[in-house]
N, C-alpha and C positions, 0 to 999 in steps of 0.2 A: 345538533350536538350539544350538547352542554357543557362547557368547559372544564369540569368538574373532572367529568369523565375520560377527555384526552389527558389530564395531568401525571406525571408520573414520577414514581417516589422513588430520588436515591438515597441508596441508604450511607452512613456514613464512610464506608469503604469505598464503593463508589464514588463518590466526590472525593476521596482522599485520592484516589486513583488517577482519578481526571484531573484535580489538583497536580501532585508531581507528575502527570504526562506533559502540560501544561507549561509547567516551567522546563522540564524535562526542555521540552520542544521550540521555545524560546530561546534558551543559552544555545541549543545546538542549532538555530537560523542562525542568531548572533553574528562570529564570522563570516557568513556565506553571504549577512547584510554587511560589513561594516570591509570588504574586499576591495570593494570603490574606492571606499576613502587611505584604502593603506597603498593602493597602485595609482590610481590616476593621478595624485599630486608628482610623483615622478615621471611619470609616463609625459603628463602635459611640459614638465619641464627639461626634456629633451629638447626640443622644438625642430622637431622632424614632424609634420603635418600629418603624414601618412599612419608613423607607428605611433603616432597620440590616437586617431580613429580607428587604429585597428584596437587599440588598447580600452577606450571607450568600446565597442565594439565587444570586444571581450568580457569587461564587468559587468552587464545586463543583463546574462542569463543569470551568474552570482545574484547580484539582486535580487533581480524576483523570483526566481528558486528563494535564499535568504529569510521574504518578508512571504511567500506563499508556508515556507513553516511558522515560520516567528506567528501570523495569522491562525493555522488552527491552534498553538501552542495556547492565544487568547480566549480561541473561541472555547476551548474546553479548560479554563482556567476561568473564565466569566460564567460556564456550565458549575463547576464545582464551586463557586463564591457564591452563587446567587441562582439555587435551582429554579426556583420558580418565576425566575426575570421569565417576561414573555421573547424578548429575540434572545434567549439563551434559547430557547424551545423548539423556536423558527427555527434556528440554523442548527440544531442537533437534528431536527424528525426529516429539514430538509437534505440533510447529510444520506440518513438512512429512510429515505421517502418508501423503500419498496416494505425495508422491514416496519416501519411505525402502521402502512397502508392496513397488513395483514396481517390478520392475528396468529398467532400460532397457540397451537392446541395441543395435547399427551400424545394425542393420534398419527398428527405431524411429525413427530420424533421418530416415534413408534417403526411408523411407516418408512424412513426414511434411513434404520439403520437396519431394517429388516432388509432393505433394497442390495440388491445385486453393486457392486464396486464394479469400475469399466475395466478390472483386471479379471474379475471372475467370467465376468461380458464376451468380453477375446478371447479367454481358456472356454466357453462351451463350443463360440464360431470356427475356430483357428483351432485346427485337426494336423494334432503331431506324427507325423512318422514314423514309425517305431522299423521300420528296416534299415533305417539311416545309421550309419557306423557310429561311432563314436568320437573316432581319432578323424583329422581333419586327413590327414596322407593316406587312408586307405581308400575315400573315395578321388583320389588324384589314379589317371589312367598315364598306365606305362605305354608307349605308344613305341621304346627300342624293344619291346618284345615281340607285339607283331613282326615287325622287318624281319 
């Protein structure tokens, strides 16, 4: 397959959106990444070994989550700044491998929108009892009248 066949063209609006999203994700992940730097000096200065170990373990998920969010932001920003970069294209196609492998056609969209929704499918299979009363208390049996 020729490389020019697989090249995706990004419009200026898509590049701007990807760049804005990348910057947002980098800024959003920054506090999570910096949390250990703010907590650990105070926790290690206490002198209690168990508390220090607990605080180190407490900070690890924050650090990993912040780095993951920033990685997605850097990848999006790299794709926006360098749309012809082989690394950026490979990262984007790895994320959306299902979409990249299967070309979409207009018939796929028409078939998707013409198909029944899950709610419509459930309404056909489920029969609603018409004889049931609308009020909850009408269906309660009064046992004192029987005695």
